[in-house]
C-alpha positions in Angstrom: 92.2 133.2 120.8 89.3 134.3 122.9 86.8 132.1 121.2 88.7 128.9 121.2 89.7 129.5 124.9 86.2 130.2 126.0 84.2 127.8 123.8 84.8 124.1 124.0 84.1 122.3 120.6 82.8 119.0 119.7 83.4 115.5 118.7 81.3 114.9 118.5 71.4 88.6 88.8 69.2 89.6 87.3 66.5 87.4 89.1 68.1 84.1 89.2 67.4 81.5 86.6 64.3 79.3 87.1 65.7 76.5 85.0 68.6 74.2 85.6 71.8 75.1 83.6 72.8 72.4 81.1 75.9 71.7 83.1 73.6 70.6 86.1 72.8 67.1 84.6 76.4 66.4 83.9 77.4 67.6 87.4 74.7 65.2 88.9 76.0 62.3 87.0 79.7 63.1 88.0 78.5 63.3 91.6 77.0 59.9 91.6 79.9 58.2 90.0 82.8 59.9 91.8 81.6 59.8 95.5 81.2 63.2 97.5 81.2 66.2 95.3 82.7 69.5 96.0 80.9 71.3 93.3 78.0 72.4 95.5 77.4 76.0 96.4 79.0 77.4 99.5 75.6 78.1 101.2 74.5 74.5 101.0 77.8 73.2 102.2 77.7 75.5 105.3 74.0 74.4 106.0 75.2 70.7 105.5 72.4 70.0 103.0 72.7 68.2 99.7 73.1 70.8 96.8 71.8 70.0 93.3 74.7 71.9 91.8 72.5 73.8 89.3 74.0 77.0 88.2 74.2 79.9 88.6 71.9 79.2 91.6 70.7 75.9 93.1 67.1 75.1 93.8 67.7 74.8 97.6 68.8 78.5 97.7 65.9 79.5 95.5 63.3 77.9 97.8 64.9 79.2 101.0 65.4 82.7 99.6 69.0 82.6 100.2 72.0 83.9 98.3 73.6 81.1 96.4 77.4 81.5 96.5 79.7 79.6 94.2 82.5 82.1 94.4 84.3 80.6 97.3 84.6 77.2 95.7 85.7 78.0 92.2 89.1 76.3 92.8 87.4 73.0 93.0 85.6 73.3 89.6 87.2 71.3 86.8 89.1 73.3 84.2 87.0 72.2 81.3 83.6 73.3 83.1 81.9 75.9 81.1 78.8 77.7 82.3 76.3 78.7 79.7 76.7 82.4 79.0 73.9 84.8 78.0 74.2 88.6 77.5 72.8 90.2 80.6 70.0 92.0 78.9 68.8 88.8 77.2 69.0 86.8 80.5 66.9 89.5 82.3 64.2 89.3 79.7 64.3 85.5 79.7 63.8 85.1 83.4 62.0 88.1 84.7 58.2 87.7 85.2 55.8 90.5 84.8 54.9 92.9 82.0 57.3 94.2 79.3 57.7 97.4 81.2 58.6 95.6 84.4 61.2 93.4 82.4 62.7 96.4 80.8 63.0 98.1 84.2 64.5 95.1 85.7 67.0 94.9 82.9 68.0 98.6 83.5 68.6 97.9 87.2 70.8 94.9 86.3 72.9 96.9 83.8 72.8 100.5 85.0 71.1 101.3 88.3 72.8 98.6 90.3 76.2 99.9 89.1 75.4 103.4 90.0 74.1 102.6 93.4 77.3 100.5 94.2 79.7 103.5 94.0 83.0 102.7 95.5 81.6 100.1 97.9 79.0 97.4 98.1 78.9 96.1 94.4 78.2 92.6 95.7 75.1 93.6 97.3 73.6 95.8 94.5 74.9 93.7 91.5 74.4 90.2 93.0 72.8 89.6 96.4 69.7 91.7 95.9 69.1 90.2 92.5 69.4 86.8 93.7 67.3 87.3 96.8 64.6 88.7 94.5 64.4 85.3 92.8 61.6 84.1 95.2 60.4 87.4 96.5 57.6 89.4 94.8 58.1 92.4 97.1 61.8 92.6 96.3 61.1 92.3 92.6 58.6 95.2 92.6 61.2 97.3 94.7 63.9 96.6 92.1 61.5 97.7 89.2 60.4 100.8 91.2 63.9 102.1 92.0 65.1 101.3 88.4 62.2 103.3 86.9 62.6 106.3 89.1 66.4 106.2 88.5 65.9 106.3 84.7 63.5 109.3 85.0 65.9 111.0 87.4 68.9 110.5 85.0 66.9 112.0 82.1 65.7 115.1 83.9 67.3 118.3 85.1 65.2 118.8 88.3 67.2 117.0 91.0 64.3 117.1 93.5 61.8 115.5 91.3 59.2 118.2 92.0 58.5 118.9 88.4 57.9 115.2 87.8 55.5 115.0 90.7 53.5 118.0 89.5 53.3 116.8 85.9 52.2 113.3 86.8 54.8 111.9 84.6 53.8 108.4 83.4 57.3 106.9 84.2 57.2 108.5 87.7 53.7 107.2 88.3 54.7 103.6 87.2 57.6 103.7 89.6 55.4 104.8 92.5 52.8 102.1 91.6 55.6 99.5 91.7 56.9 101.0 95.0 53.3 100.7 96.6 53.0 97.1 95.2 56.4 96.3 96.9 55.2 97.6 100.3 51.9 95.6 99.9 53.7 92.4 99.0 56.1 92.8 102.0 53.3 93.3 104.4 51.6 90.2 103.1 54.8 88.1 103.3 55.4 89.3 106.9 51.8 88.6 107.9 52.2 85.0 106.5 55.5 84.6 108.2 56.8 83.9 104.7 59.7 86.5 104.4 63.4 85.9 105.2 65.0 88.6 107.2 67.5 89.3 104.3 64.6 90.0 102.0 62.8 92.2 104.4 65.9 94.3 105.0 66.8 94.4 101.4 63.4 95.8 100.6 63.9 98.4 103.4 67.3 99.5 101.8 65.6 99.9 98.4 62.6 101.8 100.0 65.2 104.2 101.6 66.9 104.9 98.3 63.5 105.3 96.4 62.4 108.0 98.9 65.8 109.8 98.7 65.5 109.7 94.9 62.3 111.6 95.1 63.3 114.0 97.7 61.4 112.6 100.8 63.9 112.4 103.6 61.4 112.1 106.4 59.8 109.0 104.8 63.3 107.6 104.2 63.9 108.0 108.0 60.9 106.1 108.8 62.1 103.2 106.6 65.5 103.2 108.2 63.9 103.3 111.6 61.7 100.2 110.7 64.9 98.5 109.4 66.8 99.1 112.5 63.9 97.9 114.7 63.9 94.7 112.7 67.6 94.2 113.1 67.2 94.7 116.9 64.4 92.2 116.9 66.6 89.7 114.9 69.4 90.2 117.5 67.1 89.4 120.3 65.9 86.3 118.5 62.5 87.5 117.6 63.2 86.9 113.9 64.4 83.8 112.1 67.8 82.6 113.2 68.6 82.0 109.5 70.1 85.4 109.5 73.7 85.1 110.6 76.3 87.8 111.0 78.8 85.6 109.3 76.7 85.5 106.2 78.2 87.8 103.6 74.8 89.1 102.5 73.9 89.9 106.1 77.0 91.9 106.5 76.4 93.7 103.2 72.9 94.7 104.4 74.0 95.7 107.9 76.9 97.8 106.5 74.6 99.5 104.0 72.1 100.4 106.8 74.9 101.9 108.8 76.1 104.0 105.9 72.5 105.3 105.0 71.9 106.9 108.4 74.3 110.0 108.2 72.9 111.1 104.8 69.5 111.6 106.5 70.7 114.1 109.0 70.1 117.1 106.7 66.5 116.9 107.7 67.6 119.0 110.7 68.7 121.9 108.3 65.3 122.0 106.6 61.9 123.4 107.6 60.6 120.6 109.7 57.0 121.9 109.2 57.3 120.7 105.6 57.5 117.1 107.0 54.4 117.3 109.3 56.5 116.9 112.4 57.7 119.0 115.3 61.2 119.7 116.2 60.9 117.3 119.2 59.6 114.5 116.9 62.7 115.0 114.6 65.2 115.0 117.4 63.5 112.1 119.1 63.4 110.0 115.9 67.0 111.0 115.0 68.2 110.1 118.4 66.6 106.7 118.3 67.8 106.0 114.8 71.5 106.9 115.7 71.3 104.9 118.9 70.5 101.9 116.7 73.2 102.6 114.3 75.7 103.2 117.1 75.0 99.6 118.3 75.3 98.2 114.7 79.0 97.4 114.5 80.1 94.8 111.9 83.8 95.3 112.4 85.8 94.5 115.5 88.3 97.4 115.8 92.0 96.5 116.3 95.2 98.3 115.9 95.4 98.0 112.1 93.1 97.7 109.0 93.5 94.9 106.5 91.6 96.8 103.8 90.0 100.0 102.9 86.7 98.4 103.4 87.5 97.7 107.1 88.6 101.2 107.4 85.4 102.5 105.9 83.3 100.3 108.1 84.9 101.4 111.3 84.9 105.1 110.3 81.2 105.0 109.5 80.4 103.4 112.9 82.4 106.3 114.6 80.4 108.8 112.8 77.1 107.1 113.9 78.4 107.1 117.4 79.2 110.9 117.2 75.7 111.6 115.8 74.1 109.4 118.5 75.8 111.5 121.1 74.8 114.8 119.4 71.2 114.0 119.3 70.9 112.4 122.7 72.7 115.2 124.6 69.9 117.4 123.2 67.4 118.4 126.0 64.6 117.8 123.6 65.5 114.2 123.5 63.9 111.7 125.9 66.3 108.7 126.5 64.9 105.2 126.6 67.0 104.4 129.7 68.2 106.6 132.5 71.9 105.6 132.8 74.0 108.6 133.9 77.2 107.1 132.6 75.8 106.1 129.1 76.7 109.3 127.3 80.0 110.0 129.1 81.1 106.5 128.2 79.8 106.9 124.6 81.8 110.1 124.2 85.0 108.6 125.6 84.8 105.6 123.4 84.1 107.7 120.4 87.2 109.8 120.9 89.3 106.8 121.5 88.2 105.1 118.3 88.4 108.4 116.3 92.1 108.7 117.2 92.9 105.2 116.7 91.3 105.2 113.2 93.6 108.1 112.0 96.8 106.2 112.9 95.5 102.8 111.6 94.4 104.4 108.3 97.7 106.1 107.8 99.5 102.8 108.2 97.0 101.1 105.8 97.8 103.7 103.1 101.5 103.2 103.5 101.2 99.5 103.3 99.0 99.8 100.1 100.8 102.6 98.4 102.8 100.4 95.9 100.0 98.3 94.7 96.9 100.5 94.7 94.6 100.5 91.6 92.8 103.6 90.5 89.7 102.3 92.5 91.9 102.0 95.6 93.2 105.5 95.1 89.6 106.8 94.8 88.6 104.9 97.9 91.6 106.4 99.8 90.7 109.8 98.7 87.0 109.3 99.6 88.0 108.2 103.2 90.5 111.1 103.6 87.8 113.5 102.5 85.3 112.1 105.1 88.0 112.2 107.9 89.0 115.9 107.1 85.5 117.0 106.8 84.4 115.4 109.9 87.0 117.4 111.9 85.8 120.6 110.2 82.2 119.7 110.9 82.7 119.1 114.6 84.9 122.0 115.2 83.5 124.7 112.8 80.1 124.1 111.4 77.8 122.9 114.2 79.5 123.3 117.5 81.4 126.6 118.1 79.7 128.7 120.9 79.3 132.1 119.1 77.2 133.6 121.9 78.8 136.7 123.4 81.4 137.2 120.6 81.5 139.9 118.0 81.3 139.1 114.2 84.9 140.1 113.9 86.0 137.5 116.6 83.9 134.8 114.9 85.3 135.6 111.5 88.8 135.4 112.9 88.1 132.0 114.4 86.8 130.5 111.2 89.7 132.1 109.2 92.1 130.3 111.4 90.7 127.1 110.0 91.1 128.1 106.3 94.1 125.6 105.7 91.9 122.7 106.9 89.1 124.0 104.6 91.5 124.2 101.6 93.0 120.8 102.3 89.6 119.2 102.3 88.5 121.0 99.1 91.7 119.9 97.3 91.0 116.3 98.2 87.5 116.6 96.8 88.9 118.2 93.5 91.3 115.3 93.3 88.5 112.8 93.7 86.3 114.5 91.2 89.1 114.6 88.7 89.8 110.8 89.1 86.2 110.0 88.7 85.9 112.0 85.5 89.0 110.2 84.1 87.4 106.9 84.9 84.1 107.8 83.2 85.9 109.0 80.0 87.6 105.7 79.8 84.5 103.6 80.5 81.4 105.3 79.3 79.8 108.6 78.4 79.1 110.7 81.5 75.4 111.2 82.5 73.7 114.6 82.9 73.0 113.6 86.6 73.9 110.8 88.9 72.8 109.2 92.1 74.3 107.5 95.0 72.4 106.5 98.2 75.3 107.4 100.6 77.1 110.5 101.7 79.8 111.5 99.3 81.1 114.9 98.3 78.0 117.0 98.1 77.4 117.5 101.8 81.1 118.4 102.5 81.0 120.8 99.5 78.0 122.5 100.8 79.0 122.8 104.5 82.5 123.9 103.5 81.0 126.6 101.4 78.6 127.5 104.3 81.4 127.8 106.9 84.3 129.2 105.0 85.4 132.7 105.3 87.9 132.3 102.6 86.4 133.8 99.3 88.3 131.2 97.2 86.9 128.3 99.1 83.4 129.5 98.9 83.6 130.5 95.3 85.2 127.0 94.4 82.6 125.0 96.4 79.8 126.8 94.5 81.5 126.2 91.2 81.8 122.5 91.9 78.3 122.1 93.2 76.9 123.8 90.2 79.0 121.5 87.8 78.5 118.3 89.6 74.9 117.3 88.6 74.3 114.6 91.1 72.4 113.5 94.2 73.8 111.6 97.2 71.0 110.4 99.3 68.9 113.4 100.3 71.7 115.8 99.4 71.6 117.1 95.8 74.1 119.5 94.2 71.7 121.9 92.5 69.7 122.7 95.7 72.9 123.1 97.7 74.3 125.4 95.1 71.1 127.5 95.1 71.1 127.9 98.7 74.8 129.0 98.8 74.2 131.4 95.9 71.3 132.9 97.7 73.3 133.5 100.8 76.2 135.2 98.9 74.1 137.2 96.6 71.9 138.5 99.3 74.8 138.8 101.9 72.8 136.8 104.4 74.5 136.0 107.6 75.6 132.4 107.7 74.1 130.4 110.5 76.8 128.6 112.4 76.6 126.7 115.7 72.8 126.7 115.3 72.5 123.6 117.6 74.5 125.3 120.3 72.4 128.5 120.2 69.4 126.4 121.4 70.9 123.4 123.2 74.3 124.6 124.6 76.0 121.5 123.3 79.5 123.1 123.5 79.4 122.7 127.3 79.8 118.9 126.7 82.5 118.7 124.2 86.2 119.2 123.6 88.4 119.9 120.5 89.3 117.0 118.3 91.6 116.4 115.4 94.6 118.3 114.0 92.9 121.7 114.4 93.1 121.5 118.2 
């Protein structure tokens, strides 16, 4: 049609035990009588240092602020070995320093908050690594207590943006803020004394981002993310301790989480930037710098196939960050750090290549896994399918079409042509929600509201409703946003539903291609995906 021919569109554990487990003495005796032991933790073995074999963590790892990993060597442990078991809540209270309120918040993090933050991915980081790293770190302990406290208050309330909480000076909210400020002070002190492992610093940064997302402060969350990326770049250049290795599981968990947190902060562009005390140029520059750092943060070497859904997730998220890097840096308001004329064309070329390769590799992975997928695997597959379909729609319909010079009838006709893709994406979201509800009914009582730090279904639902010309798609997205009481990073369902309801009720014109109207981005892009 005229529009598509004329307008090119875009691609765009608790804190670890302070005492030795009863089995440690026996292990030490066994070690002296039988020669070289294979019971030591993997971390000490890789470092080639003598492990005292205390469990669940050895004292070497406690002192060095490292994650003590016994998982990879369980096959060497004698069959009759029994670790002492304590209920998780009791363990947290026994080993957590601080006041009773702090210990209670820590226990809540261990048994509730960490599980909710994990979502479909990263359970090892939230439920194990961050807690073990907190063993020797005051700043990380305060950060854990802070996010646990604000999560509890968030789950109890009905105001997703926490505005009511802040106005009312709610005691629990104020306690969370106090712990958050204490975490920042302790982190600065540790950094000033050169007494903070890179993993601890970056873990604090991730928790700070989640905390600011909880209380609806995307601009501050962006600053924390930018600080974390600067630290990562300094580490890569050798300015930080060489103790942080890419082969280390915790390091890969942190880098992967940082890469996934970036896209959820992009909705600041859709808000009134004056609310954040920044100019439009400031936001564009900061976003461009952030996504340049994320685009260079690849933890997966792409090949012709994926061995797991986690690999597919990591590669897809990296592609999205590459796309967003291109979007922001092609903007005339962005000032590049280097003046390489081939930089952006090469980035676009690589993004297109990897995007197309991802689709075929993911399809092959789904076929290979189809006969042995668990319910969690099915949810992961659906989630990645939603993200893929939504990205195609986002690029071709929401941000990039050049509507200049076309009548409203021509524009509506263009978007109506994409209705099958809108419906397909919506059906996948509905299937994912249904699967999640079934899982919750089996395991626990569903909360009034939930939180996840990464982009999930709220952003796709909102933008599908914003761009759809099909009345059914718009009505159904609004119904789902109203019923799904949840926040995903800086995107919350209640606010998104209110915005769409206002637009529909007042028959306001939907703003599409708003980036193009100012920046002419359509001149630099081509169609991608099955809609081309």
